[in-house]
N, C-alpha and C positions, 0 to 999 in steps of 0.2 A: 852473690849477694842480692843482685838486683831482685831476681825472680820472687822470691818472698823473704822480704827482710825480717820476718817473725820465726822462720824455719832454723832449728839447730844448724850452726855451721862447726862442721867436726872439728876443723882446725882452730876453731876460736874455743871450744868446749874445751879441747885438750890443754888450752893453758891455764886452766883451772889446776892441774898438777903440776905444772910448770913456769913457777914464779921467778924464772932466772933474772938475774940482773941484766945481761945482754939484751933481753926481750923487752924489759921496762924500758932502758935507755933506747932503743931503735924506735919504740911506739912513741916515746917523749918526743923524739926528733920528728917524725911523720906527723906527729899534730901541730906541726909548724909549716909543713908542706904546702906549696902553692897549689897543688892539686886536690881538691875536695874527694876526691876518691881515696887519695892516701891518707886525708886527715880524718874519714869516716872510718877506716881500717884502724888506724892509732885509738880512736875512740872506742872502737869495737874491742881490741885488745886489751885497753887500760879497764874495760868493765871487766873481763873475764881473767885476767892474770891472777891467778892463785886463789886458793880456798878462802873462804869466808870464816872468821874465827868466831868466839861467842858474842862479840859485839857488832857483827856485822862487817868488819873490816878486813881488807884483803892485805897481802904483806907489803904494798906497795902505794897502800892507801893515803899513807902521810905526805908522800911525793906526787902522787896522780892528782889527788883532790885538787890543790892549788893550780895545776898545769890545765886540769878540766876546765875549773872555773875562768881563769884567764881565757881561755880559748873562746869558752861562751858568750863571753862580753863583746868579742871581736867576729864572732864567727859570720858569716853572710849567707851561708848554704844552709837552707832547711833540714835538709837530709842529715846534715851532720849537726845541726843543732839538736835533732831528735836524739841522736847518738849519744852526743855529749850530755844531754839530760838524765838518758838511761845510764850511762857510766857513772854519773854522781850518784844517781839510786842505788846501783850496785855495789859501790864502796860506801854506803851508807851515809855521805856527806852530809849530814843535816846542818852544818852550816853554810851549804848552799840553796837554804829554803828559798830565801829571799830571791836569788838569782834565778831559780828556775821559777817562782812565780811569776816573773817578769814576764814569761813567755806564755802564760794562759791563755791570753787573747790574741795570739801569733795568727797571723792570715794563712798559715798553711795548716791543715788539718793533721798533717802526721806529728807536727811539734805538739799541739795541743793535746793528741793521743798520748805521746811521751810524758808530757806533763801529768796528765791523769793518772797515768800508770806509776809514775815515780813518786808522787806526793806520800804513800803511806810508808816510804823507806826514809823520807827525810824529815818527818815529825813523829813524835810519840804517838801510837794510834791510841793508847789510852786516854791521851789527854792533850790532842791535836792544835794545834796553833790555829788560833781563829781565821787567818788569812788562808790557811790550805784549806779549811773546812770552805770557806767563803768560795774560793777558787773552784773547789770540787762541785758546790751547789750551782755555779755558772756552768762549768764543764757538762753537767746534768744535762744541758737543754742545747748541749752543740748538734750541729749539723751532721756530725759523722757518728753512727751509730756505735762503732767500735770505742770513742771518745766518753760517750753516754754510758756505754756500759760500765766502763772502768770508773768512773767518776762516782757511778751509783752503787758498784762493787765495794769501793772503798768507803762511800758512807755508811752503807748499811751493814756490811761484813767485817770490815777492818778497821775503822775509826768506831770506838765504841763509847764514846762520849759526845755525840752529837744529838743535842735536844730535841724531842719529837716534834715541837713546834717549827724547828728550822728544816726540818725533813719533810712534813706534812704536804706542802706547796709541790715538791719535788716528786714524792711518791703519787700524789694525783695526778700530776702532769703525765707522770712515765707509765702509770698504769693503763694508758691508753695508747703508748707507743708503737709504731708500726713494727718494731723488731720485737718478736715475741720472747727472746731471752730477757730482755729489758723490761716489757711488758709482764711478764710472770714474776720477776723479781720485786719490781715495784708493787705488784697487787700481793705478794707474799710477806712483803713489809708493812703493809697498810694495816693488818689486821690487829 
C-alpha cells in the first residue's frame, strides 16, 4: 500500500463485488483502532465496499458516512485523513462537503490533493456550491502539481457552471505552469 497509493489494490478492488455485512463490521471496528495503518485500511475498505447504485451510493453508505465523518473530525494522521476524504467522495456523501472543505488548506499536500479530487463527488457539478468552487480556485494555485491538476480539471471539465470571469485569472496563471499537462489544459480553456 505504501509504494504507490494511487495504484489499484486487488484485494480492495475485489470488495466492489463483496459488500458483506461482516466485512463492513470489521472495517467499522478498525476505523477506531489506535494504529493509523489499520485506520487507513478501514477507510480504504469503506471506500470500495460494494458497487455504486444510480445515485452513487454503495450498499453500506448510510452507515459508513457517519462513521467516516466522525473519524475525520478527530483523525490526526494526514494519510488517514486523505483516505477518509476519498472514502466520503466514493460514497457520494454530499452532506460531508463542509467537513471536507475544512481541509482545503491543510498543511499536508496529500490531504489537499484528496480534497481537490473529492469535491466533484460532494456537490452537484452542474450547479456547484460556491465554497467548493472557491476551494478549487485556491487549490489550483497549490504547490503540488497533482493538486493543481485535479483542481483545474474539476473547474473546467467537471463543473459546468463556473463563470468565465472567475476562471480567467486561474487560466491565465496556469497557462505558464511548469507542468505541461496543466499548462496545456489551461491554454486550451482560455480560447
